[in-house]
N, C-alpha and C positions, 0 to 999 in steps of 0.2 A: 666467190669467183673461182673459176677452174682454168688453169693454164695448161695447155697441152703442147708438148714439144718433143722432137726426136733428139734429145741431148742426154748426156750422161750425168750420173750422180748416184749417191747411195740410195737404196730403196728399202724402206721398212716393210713394204707389202707388195706382192706381185701376183699376177694371174698368168698361169702357164697353160691354160686350157686351149690356147690358140697356137700351140707349137706343132700340132700334127693333125692331119685330116685329109680328105680327098681334095681340098682346096689347094694343096701343095702343088698340084699339076698346073695351077693357074697363077698363083702368086706366092711370095715368100711368107713363111710362118713367122710369128712374132710373139714376144712376151710383153705384157703390159706391166709397168712399174709405177707405183705411187711413191714418188721420191720424197726425201726430206731435205731437198735443196732449199736453202734460205730464200724467202721471197722478199727480203728487205730491198735488195738492189732493184728488182723489177718494179716493186711498188714505188720506190724513190724516183726512178726514171719516169714512170707514168705520171706521178704527181708534179714533177718539175715541168714535164711537157704540157700539163694542164694549167700551169701557172699558179700552183698552190704553194704558199709559203707561210712562215710564222707558226703560231699556235695551231692553226688548222692543219698545217702540214704534219706536225707531230701526231695530232689526233688521227688523221687519215692514214698515216704510215702505220701506226700501231694496229689500226683496224684491218687494213688491207693485208699487211704481212701475216696477220693471224688467221685470215679468212681465205687466203689463196692456197691452192694446191697445184703441184706440177705432176702431170702424168706423161709418161714417155713410152715409146715402143722400142723394143730391142729386136731387130730383124735378123733372121737367119740369112747367111751369105753363102751362095753356091761356090764350090771350089773351081772357079773359072781360071783356066791356065793362062789367060791373058793378064790376070792380076798376079804380078810376080815381081821379084827383085832381081835386077841384073847389074852388071858392072858398068859404071859410067865412064865416059871418056875423060872426065876430070879425075885428077889424082890428089891425094892428100900430101901433107908435108913429107911423108916417108916414101912418096912415089907409088903408093898403093891405090888402085882405082877405087873411087868412092861408090857406095851402093846407089842405085837408081831405082826408084819405085814406079811401077806401072799399075795404076788402079783406076777403075771406072765402076760406077754403080749401074747395074743393068736394069732393064725394064721389069724383070721378074721381081727384083727387090723394090723398085719404085711402086709397082702395083700393090705390094704388101703394105707399104707405107700409106698409100691412098685408102686402102680398105680399112686400115686401123682408125681412120678418122670417124667412121661410124661408131666404133667402140667408145671413142672419146666423147662423142655427142651423147651416147646412151648413158655413160657414166655421169655426165653433167646433169642430165635429166633426172636420174635417180637421186642425185645429191641435192637437187634443187639449185644447181649452180647457174650463174649468170656470167655475162662478159666472157664467153668462151673464145679463146684465142689459139689458133693453130700456128705451128711453125711455118715460116715462109716456104713457098713451093720450092722443092728441090734442095732444101736445107737439111743436110745430114751431118752427124757428128760422130767422132770416134767413140766406140763403146768401151774402150780401154781394156778389152779382153785380148791380151797380146798373144797372137798365134801366127803361124806361118813362117815363111822365108826358108825353111829347111824341111819341106814337106816329105812325108813318107810315101813310098810307092814301090812297085816292082821294077819299073823301067828307069834306069839311070839317066835317060835322056829327059825325063819329065819329073824326076824327084831327086832328093839329096840323100835320103836314108831309106833302108828297107823297113819292113813292118816291125822290126825289133830295134830300130834306131841306129843300126850299123850303117855308116856312110858307105856309099857305093865306091868311092874313090880310095878310101883308106880302111883296110880290113880291121885294123885294131882301134878304130875310133868310133865311139858310140855317142849319140846325142840324146840326152834325157831332158826334155823341156817341152813347153807348149809350142815351141817352134816347129815341131814335126807334124803338127796338126794341119791338114790341108786348108782348113777354113775356120771361120768363127761361127759358132751356133748361137742360139738365143740365150743359152745358159753360160754361166761363168766357166772359164777354162781351167781353173786351178785343180779341181779334183780329177778331171780327165788327164791333166798333165801328170799328176801324182800316180794315177793308175798306170799310165804308159811307162813311167819311170820304174815302177815296181816290176812291171812285166819285162822290161829290158834287163833289169838286174837279175831276175830269175833266169832269163835266157842266158846271160853271161855265165852264171853259176853252172847251169846245166852244160853249156858248151865247154866249160873248164873242168867238168867232172867234180865239181865241188858240191858237197851236200849242203842243203839249206840247214842252218843251225836250228835246233829245236829248243825253244825257251825252257830253261830249267824250271822244274816245279818248285814253287816257293814253299818253304817250310817255316812254320811258326816256331818261335823260340821265346822263352821267358827271360826277361832281363832281371838281374839281381843287383 
């Protein structure tokens, strides 16, 4: 059996060949992940719905959980200015306005999700899979790549920090995190966040006229 869904989970194998190409003018690129999400819950729910109990339930559960696989897509998201965090009219216990999220999935992203179904079908054919099940129409889930809310940019009206992570409102405040990334791509954000942090650190050192320390050459010594 092959289960396909646009949900999150650890993935031992991925296909990144669909992240770029001329098709990007028509729909969102995506990555395909073969996840290692446990299939016990899905198999259990299906068996209960079918009215299977007792020894046959255990037999079927062991078989199905071992023979199902979950494949998901991870869609690239455009940096839409309408997707943003603003201050809510509601306030917390300290009288500080709560954050309010504005987010909608556009047609560009939805078309990418629809196109990916053909890849799911092809994977099932190559694996000899049966009982192919797609996610419900319009069902999307968080990919847990935490980015945004403090986007970088040149214009203080549309961004929080400049290209080096310095906040537009506070000259002596730098932000080094994945929060400065304007959007979430198909790949994990951690390494990009680290690269941006190192870039910001280098910029701070240069602006402060501080030389970057050179690692000392290691010398071997004998122990007596």
